[in-house]
TORKOL-4160 file (C-alpha; in steps of 0.2 Angstrom, whole numbers, padded with zeros to 4 digits, m for minus):
134
<pt num="1" X="0099" Y="m0052" Z="m0214"/>
<pt num="2" X="0109" Y="m0053" Z="m0197"/>
<pt num="3" X="0121" Y="m0069" Z="m0194"/>
<pt num="4" X="0111" Y="m0078" Z="m0179"/>
<pt num="5" X="0126" Y="m0083" Z="m0172"/>
<pt num="6" X="0130" Y="m0062" Z="m0169"/>
<pt num="7" X="0115" Y="m0060" Z="m0159"/>
<pt num="8" X="0123" Y="m0066" Z="m0142"/>
<pt num="9" X="0135" Y="m0053" Z="m0143"/>
<pt num="10" X="0125" Y="m0040" Z="m0149"/>
<pt num="11" X="0113" Y="m0044" Z="m0133"/>
<pt num="12" X="0126" Y="m0045" Z="m0122"/>
<pt num="13" X="0134" Y="m0027" Z="m0128"/>
<pt num="14" X="0115" Y="m0021" Z="m0124"/>
<pt num="15" X="0111" Y="m0030" Z="m0107"/>
<pt num="16" X="0128" Y="m0024" Z="m0100"/>
<pt num="17" X="0123" Y="m0006" Z="m0106"/>
<pt num="18" X="0109" Y="m0004" Z="m0098"/>
<pt num="19" X="0117" Y="m0015" Z="m0081"/>
<pt num="20" X="0130" Y="m0001" Z="m0080"/>
<pt num="21" X="0118" Y="0013" Z="m0085"/>
<pt num="22" X="0131" Y="0017" Z="m0099"/>
<pt num="23" X="0123" Y="0029" Z="m0112"/>
<pt num="24" X="0137" Y="0028" Z="m0125"/>
<pt num="25" X="0138" Y="0009" Z="m0121"/>
<pt num="26" X="0119" Y="0009" Z="m0127"/>
<pt num="27" X="0120" Y="0021" Z="m0142"/>
<pt num="28" X="0134" Y="0011" Z="m0146"/>
<pt num="29" X="0123" Y="m0005" Z="m0148"/>
<pt num="30" X="0107" Y="0003" Z="m0158"/>
<pt num="31" X="0104" Y="0010" Z="m0175"/>
<pt num="32" X="0100" Y="0029" Z="m0176"/>
<pt num="33" X="0084" Y="0025" Z="m0179"/>
<pt num="34" X="0080" Y="0012" Z="m0168"/>
<pt num="35" X="0064" Y="0010" Z="m0160"/>
<pt num="36" X="0060" Y="0006" Z="m0141"/>
<pt num="37" X="0042" Y="0001" Z="m0138"/>
<pt num="38" X="0038" Y="m0002" Z="m0118"/>
<pt num="39" X="0021" Y="m0009" Z="m0116"/>
<pt num="40" X="0011" Y="m0004" Z="m0099"/>
<pt num="41" X="0001" Y="0010" Z="m0095"/>
<pt num="42" X="0008" Y="0029" Z="m0099"/>
<pt num="43" X="0006" Y="0040" Z="m0084"/>
<pt num="44" X="0007" Y="0027" Z="m0073"/>
<pt num="45" X="0024" Y="0018" Z="m0080"/>
<pt num="46" X="0035" Y="0034" Z="m0082"/>
<pt num="47" X="0045" Y="0025" Z="m0096"/>
<pt num="48" X="0031" Y="0017" Z="m0106"/>
<pt num="49" X="0027" Y="0021" Z="m0123"/>
<pt num="50" X="0035" Y="0022" Z="m0139"/>
<pt num="51" X="0051" Y="0031" Z="m0140"/>
<pt num="52" X="0060" Y="0034" Z="m0158"/>
<pt num="53" X="0077" Y="0038" Z="m0162"/>
<pt num="54" X="0093" Y="0035" Z="m0153"/>
<pt num="55" X="0093" Y="0052" Z="m0140"/>
<pt num="56" X="0074" Y="0047" Z="m0137"/>
<pt num="57" X="0080" Y="0028" Z="m0133"/>
<pt num="58" X="0095" Y="0034" Z="m0124"/>
<pt num="59" X="0082" Y="0047" Z="m0113"/>
<pt num="60" X="0070" Y="0030" Z="m0110"/>
<pt num="61" X="0084" Y="0019" Z="m0103"/>
<pt num="62" X="0089" Y="0037" Z="m0091"/>
<pt num="63" X="0071" Y="0036" Z="m0086"/>
<pt num="64" X="0071" Y="0020" Z="m0083"/>
<pt num="65" X="0088" Y="0023" Z="m0072"/>
<pt num="66" X="0079" Y="0035" Z="m0062"/>
<pt num="67" X="0067" Y="0025" Z="m0054"/>
<pt num="68" X="0076" Y="0007" Z="m0054"/>
<pt num="69" X="0092" Y="m0004" Z="m0050"/>
<pt num="70" X="0093" Y="m0018" Z="m0063"/>
<pt num="71" X="0098" Y="m0032" Z="m0050"/>
<pt num="72" X="0099" Y="m0047" Z="m0061"/>
<pt num="73" X="0091" Y="m0052" Z="m0079"/>
<pt num="74" X="0094" Y="m0069" Z="m0083"/>
<pt num="75" X="0085" Y="m0076" Z="m0098"/>
<pt num="76" X="0071" Y="m0091" Z="m0096"/>
<pt num="77" X="0069" Y="m0094" Z="m0117"/>
<pt num="78" X="0073" Y="m0088" Z="m0136"/>
<pt num="79" X="0066" Y="m0089" Z="m0152"/>
<pt num="80" X="0078" Y="m0084" Z="m0165"/>
<pt num="81" X="0074" Y="m0076" Z="m0182"/>
<pt num="82" X="0084" Y="m0070" Z="m0197"/>
<pt num="83" X="0084" Y="m0054" Z="m0191"/>
<pt num="84" X="0078" Y="m0054" Z="m0174"/>
<pt num="85" X="0075" Y="m0064" Z="m0157"/>
<pt num="86" X="0063" Y="m0065" Z="m0145"/>
<pt num="87" X="0066" Y="m0070" Z="m0125"/>
<pt num="88" X="0057" Y="m0072" Z="m0112"/>
<pt num="89" X="0070" Y="m0069" Z="m0095"/>
<pt num="90" X="0067" Y="m0067" Z="m0077"/>
<pt num="91" X="0071" Y="m0048" Z="m0070"/>
<pt num="92" X="0076" Y="m0041" Z="m0053"/>
<pt num="93" X="0072" Y="m0024" Z="m0050"/>
<pt num="94" X="0073" Y="m0013" Z="m0034"/>
<pt num="95" X="0061" Y="0004" Z="m0034"/>
<pt num="96" X="0075" Y="0018" Z="m0027"/>
<pt num="97" X="0059" Y="0027" Z="m0020"/>
<pt num="98" X="0056" Y="0013" Z="m0008"/>
<pt num="99" X="0068" Y="0000" Z="m0010"/>
<pt num="100" X="0054" Y="m0012" Z="m0016"/>
<pt num="101" X="0060" Y="m0027" Z="m0024"/>
<pt num="102" X="0051" Y="m0034" Z="m0040"/>
<pt num="103" X="0056" Y="m0055" Z="m0048"/>
<pt num="104" X="0045" Y="m0053" Z="m0065"/>
<pt num="105" X="0044" Y="m0061" Z="m0082"/>
<pt num="106" X="0044" Y="m0050" Z="m0096"/>
<pt num="107" X="0046" Y="m0054" Z="m0115"/>
<pt num="108" X="0057" Y="m0044" Z="m0126"/>
<pt num="109" X="0059" Y="m0043" Z="m0143"/>
<pt num="110" X="0073" Y="m0037" Z="m0155"/>
<pt num="111" X="0074" Y="m0033" Z="m0174"/>
<pt num="112" X="0094" Y="m0031" Z="m0179"/>
<pt num="113" X="0102" Y="m0024" Z="m0194"/>
<pt num="114" X="0118" Y="m0021" Z="m0195"/>
<pt num="115" X="0124" Y="m0030" Z="m0177"/>
<pt num="116" X="0115" Y="m0016" Z="m0171"/>
<pt num="117" X="0099" Y="m0017" Z="m0158"/>
<pt num="118" X="0085" Y="m0008" Z="m0173"/>
<pt num="119" X="0070" Y="m0012" Z="m0164"/>
<pt num="120" X="0064" Y="m0014" Z="m0146"/>
<pt num="121" X="0047" Y="m0022" Z="m0139"/>
<pt num="122" X="0044" Y="m0025" Z="m0120"/>
<pt num="123" X="0030" Y="m0035" Z="m0113"/>
<pt num="124" X="0033" Y="m0035" Z="m0097"/>
<pt num="125" X="0021" Y="m0038" Z="m0079"/>
<pt num="126" X="0015" Y="m0018" Z="m0081"/>
<pt num="127" X="0002" Y="m0022" Z="m0067"/>
<pt num="128" X="0016" Y="m0027" Z="m0056"/>
<pt num="129" X="0029" Y="m0010" Z="m0061"/>
<pt num="130" X="0013" Y="m0001" Z="m0055"/>
<pt num="131" X="0010" Y="m0007" Z="m0040"/>
<pt num="132" X="0029" Y="m0006" Z="m0035"/>
<pt num="133" X="0028" Y="0012" Z="m0040"/>
<pt num="134" X="0013" Y="0017" Z="m0032"/>
């Protein structure tokens, strides 16, 4: 079980690594067998799907970074459990190919093990991302 007081620290490291595009910091924030599930239409959104293992998760975030700049991520609300947290966030992204900006909400669900992210699921506004990516 992870101490609920550790969640902000884990999440701070996670989101800081994403904003910075820092693969080493992202690897340090995850378990070896981490799983990421980004719910959206595969083929339309290049990073949609399930990514398993640290190397694949880093590839996932590199793919996101190829297409988007993360301008801001703000927590709207959160619910914590014994080993995880669900967050509703307001995100602001810029599509690199077009310069179009998106401001959308998403739900992020984390499961932690040993002070690291073991699972991450994203329930985004897939339609908004697909439309912005063209």
